[in-house]
BABAKE-693664 format. One record per residue (C-alpha): residue number from 1; x, y, z. Coordinates in steps of 0.5 Angstrom, whole numbers, plus 500, padded with zeros to 3 digits. Layout:
BEGIN
NODE   k  c1  c2  c3
NODE NUM   X   Y   Z
...
END
This chain:
BEGIN
NODE   k  c1  c2  c3
NODE   1 780 271 373
NODE   2 778 271 380
NODE   3 774 264 383
NODE   4 770 262 388
NODE   5 768 256 390
NODE   6 760 255 393
NODE   7 757 247 396
NODE   8 754 245 401
NODE   9 760 241 406
NODE  10 759 235 411
NODE  11 760 235 418
NODE  12 757 234 425
NODE  13 751 230 421
NODE  14 749 236 417
NODE  15 750 239 410
NODE  16 753 247 412
NODE  17 755 252 407
NODE  18 761 252 404
NODE  19 764 257 400
NODE  20 772 256 398
NODE  21 777 262 394
NODE  22 780 259 389
NODE  23 789 259 389
NODE  24 791 261 382
NODE  25 792 255 381
NODE  26 786 251 382
NODE  27 783 256 376
NODE  28 789 254 372
NODE  29 786 246 373
NODE  30 780 249 373
NODE  31 780 253 367
NODE  32 785 247 363
NODE  33 779 241 365
NODE  34 774 246 362
NODE  35 778 246 356
NODE  36 778 239 356
NODE  37 770 238 357
NODE  38 768 244 352
NODE  39 774 240 347
NODE  40 768 234 346
NODE  41 763 236 347
NODE  42 761 244 343
NODE  43 762 246 335
NODE  44 767 250 337
NODE  45 771 247 343
NODE  46 771 254 348
NODE  47 767 252 354
NODE  48 760 252 356
NODE  49 758 255 363
NODE  50 756 246 364
NODE  51 763 245 364
NODE  52 766 251 369
NODE  53 760 248 373
NODE  54 762 240 372
NODE  55 771 242 373
NODE  56 769 246 378
NODE  57 765 239 381
NODE  58 771 234 379
NODE  59 776 240 383
NODE  60 773 240 389
NODE  61 768 236 390
NODE  62 768 229 396
NODE  63 764 222 397
NODE  64 767 219 402
NODE  65 760 216 404
NODE  66 754 215 399
NODE  67 749 220 398
NODE  68 744 216 404
NODE  69 749 216 409
NODE  70 754 222 408
NODE  71 761 222 411
NODE  72 764 229 415
NODE  73 767 232 410
NODE  74 764 229 404
NODE  75 763 237 399
NODE  76 759 238 394
NODE  77 759 243 389
NODE  78 753 247 386
NODE  79 755 254 384
NODE  80 762 258 381
NODE  81 764 263 381
NODE  82 767 267 375
NODE  83 769 274 376
NODE  84 762 277 375
NODE  85 759 270 373
NODE  86 756 265 376
NODE  87 753 259 374
NODE  88 750 254 379
NODE  89 744 250 381
NODE  90 738 256 381
NODE  91 735 253 388
NODE  92 742 251 393
NODE  93 743 259 390
NODE  94 737 262 392
NODE  95 738 258 400
NODE  96 744 260 400
NODE  97 742 267 399
NODE  98 737 268 404
NODE  99 740 264 408
NODE 100 746 270 408
NODE 101 739 275 408
NODE 102 737 271 415
NODE 103 745 271 418
NODE 104 745 279 417
NODE 105 738 281 419
NODE 106 740 278 426
NODE 107 746 280 426
NODE 108 743 288 426
NODE 109 738 287 430
NODE 110 744 283 436
NODE 111 748 290 435
NODE 112 741 294 435
NODE 113 739 291 441
NODE 114 747 291 444
NODE 115 748 299 444
END
């Protein structure tokens, strides 16, 4: 199973994109946590999408500061991709996609001008 975490990380005074491909041990930890959450919240005990997102947050969120005054290294997970399934906060995923598109467009223009 391939799992990728998308989050915001506070560094140098601003929130920036943080992306992490999970190791096999981290995948196992997230899956176990999702199963534990599902045991108490779903009728058949099978994890729902929200269980995987919450498990990723429990595993990777870091809070050194507060919401009002974050500190370098704070991480807030907003999306988890499990194989081909994307689970997350729609607005944050949209913002991330737009940002990646802008970077690619900038790179294409820069490469075109330098050639």
